[in-house]
Legacy VTK file of the C-alpha trace (Angstrom):
# vtk DataFile Version 3.0
C-alpha trace
ASCII
DATASET POLYDATA
POINTS 72 float
142.596 54.571 90.029
144.805 52.192 91.071
148.067 52.004 91.606
149.435 50.410 88.795
147.631 52.753 86.643
149.113 55.825 88.276
152.202 54.514 88.041
151.880 53.540 84.414
150.762 56.759 83.484
153.652 58.384 84.806
155.861 55.967 83.256
154.053 56.857 80.018
154.200 60.399 80.426
157.892 60.057 81.356
158.712 58.332 78.060
156.943 60.757 75.837
158.798 63.774 77.513
161.923 62.135 76.465
161.136 61.315 72.935
159.702 64.662 72.704
163.402 65.746 73.459
164.650 63.444 70.585
162.378 65.589 68.564
163.247 69.059 69.659
166.820 68.492 69.290
166.235 67.937 65.635
167.155 64.309 65.710
164.455 62.716 63.996
164.657 65.161 61.213
168.116 64.958 60.572
168.841 61.168 60.920
165.533 61.092 58.643
163.647 58.953 61.432
166.295 56.554 61.077
165.411 54.628 64.150
168.505 52.698 63.730
170.965 55.556 63.779
169.141 57.231 66.750
169.403 54.324 68.818
173.263 53.553 68.055
173.675 57.555 68.790
172.210 56.566 71.994
173.983 53.235 72.790
177.221 55.512 71.965
176.357 57.943 74.538
175.817 55.239 76.682
179.323 54.439 76.241
180.727 57.529 76.878
179.139 57.982 80.061
180.776 54.235 81.437
184.206 55.483 80.129
186.763 57.586 81.648
185.423 60.194 79.752
182.203 60.264 81.611
183.081 63.327 83.762
184.100 65.649 80.591
181.056 64.615 78.238
178.258 64.925 80.986
179.928 68.584 81.597
179.682 69.266 78.182
176.217 67.789 77.543
174.970 69.054 80.631
176.003 72.708 79.677
174.329 72.276 76.193
171.261 71.691 77.265
171.207 74.195 79.602
171.907 76.677 76.957
169.666 75.215 74.549
166.407 75.170 77.541
167.276 78.720 78.406
167.258 79.731 74.529
163.815 78.689 74.307
LINES 1 73
72 0 1 2 3 4 5 6 7 8 9 10 11 12 13 14 15 16 17 18 19 20 21 22 23 24 25 26 27 28 29 30 31 32 33 34 35 36 37 38 39 40 41 42 43 44 45 46 47 48 49 50 51 52 53 54 55 56 57 58 59 60 61 62 63 64 65 66 67 68 69 70 71
């Protein structure tokens, strides 16, 4: 298998895993699969992470995510 094929498969797997997190969090159902709303929420997160609230937001989100993963 060629290097570019391996890298493409890694990228594809990564994207699928990220999409799985959106589903696992219930975002798809809660938004009625409204992709503009989901994208807007992701942009809001990106804005928070680029602001002076970055440390507070990332600590809060990381703690919440860790608890959710531990709960299964």
